[in-house]
Steps between C-alpha positions, in 0.01 A plus 500: 500500500685446827362374827565643846855586602696242696521599864823486693609176669294415807202714395328223305269235642598218264776411256432209263827341387491291183810318367475466124668250265351476150140589587420755228145376438378516858652823635241752381209294629678434832569869551140591422358244742738596782413870457129422499523296820712749696290797390192311618670445837578872524876444543783723384730274306766436241580202278869411481591288198849351494591381150740212562675491164195418286577397142154589364324839482435524875735798527309694236162418654618609844636825358159576349324420828734737683440779248123470548499476880763638737386261770692240303873461569722295270850369565677324213783258576792471259449122492310223675616499864221278635177547688663555839707787362194652332301485823790642702512796261123547518495491881782754520339740253145466635361793696190346659446415865368162383645303211315249284707270277338312215600336173445666165336207320138563616488172691471709817168684530526871596153476658669315789710805597231635733495173697877512542489858630214411735716227658783751549255736671402215733856473631699275267834626373515273194213327322584226253268373232404133489404374154244248622413383150813543291450530126833337411614162360473214752877447506562855609224479760649178644851646527357814658321298768818307582692829518241666725482202734879493533529872572211483747664217695846654504409865562205454735304767308150363445419609145362289217657686207840662560567549130185698424602828334196682640579652840446819698702633791585805702807686380678459834474119479738477202739782583842344531396175328742415220356318200730328252517171313160334549443624855173674410328164561603519864395860564233390749756286687747789526233745615368251757854442631530876561206479740223633278155342475444293187172359369330397178176519307366276225507672162361423157756385246426545131637308205779670308354673194815649348865402471654196664600401850856572617491188718750225418665197657817704549324681784486183711870476593521879534204491736668229709820699540305815581312304767835414660588870482175594674558242775841648565411869493182459709624251760878530513594843368576615855616157622729350233688293758177322593475367144862437404610414853219248539572333168874508567458350846289215361755421228785525749330262744443246223864527394626463858273200554637329189860567605432390858353172372808438286725588792333232710552248221865603478550447874338158465755408235301555181781668306554688277207746506646779284393334177139449603233719326349575841826662612509730198128579543547576870787740434302675224194537723711645781669750269171598339344550842786730604460698178125540552552612859767749390264635233239563772755690711600713201130574438457610862805727468368661181161546663659676797704728274188601302249510785501882504375515139172313545356454851338161575163657582218701343306771685138529393419809710642710781288633787652775716 
């Protein structure tokens, strides 16, 4: 028995996007609880499952859910491309005016969806969940707090839990946002940088009942490099010379200072200076500074050549 037909893109109130990786035991219950909540709210909706190369029976379970209810959409990847890729696919394929993203392991509670949508109705463009009482091992909780504090200080976005997979946002807020690598953790930062209003609500976090966590220590260095990426694309994507030119100027000044000091010693008779480590260091700093400055100029040139492809502004509405 099939459910209602899927309406065309833009005609739905809500799309729920769920990235899936080896969650066969939780999918049916998650789908049932999401449907129950959204039907209670009186929303037209769809559930978009993106199967990110699962090695268990998740694909079969999702196929059965789709056959029973046409409000379910399923996209199967050929292999595991990562959570950011799965979310990017889900956002692109979603047809709702508002999009809710949540994990497929039942640690996020579908009963919270109404609170997220209420915050969007009150004027926020993105609402992030905050797992106030995380049901995870203490080591993971500690690393998460360090990560969140670092991102909060660097980005200026005042959220407690950037990595929470439970979020809701208006479709327009993520249009044009490119997710790859591990950048899904910084979705709120990217949306805030684009001028949209970002907020958060405390949500209940349940213990994992099925499967195992995909979290590992390998995510720490990847998260660090992605943080550097976010700093660059949010603060210097339209001003590369400010970053590379500033760093290059600093290195160049240090190199010139070292060489000037040695020049004074040479004039005072302290010869030779060419074999001193400071001389070699000064020359290297000067050359590195020139290279950094040149890299900034090349970035500015590339930006100018591609400026017509993506304007450096976003129009929310036009009044005529």
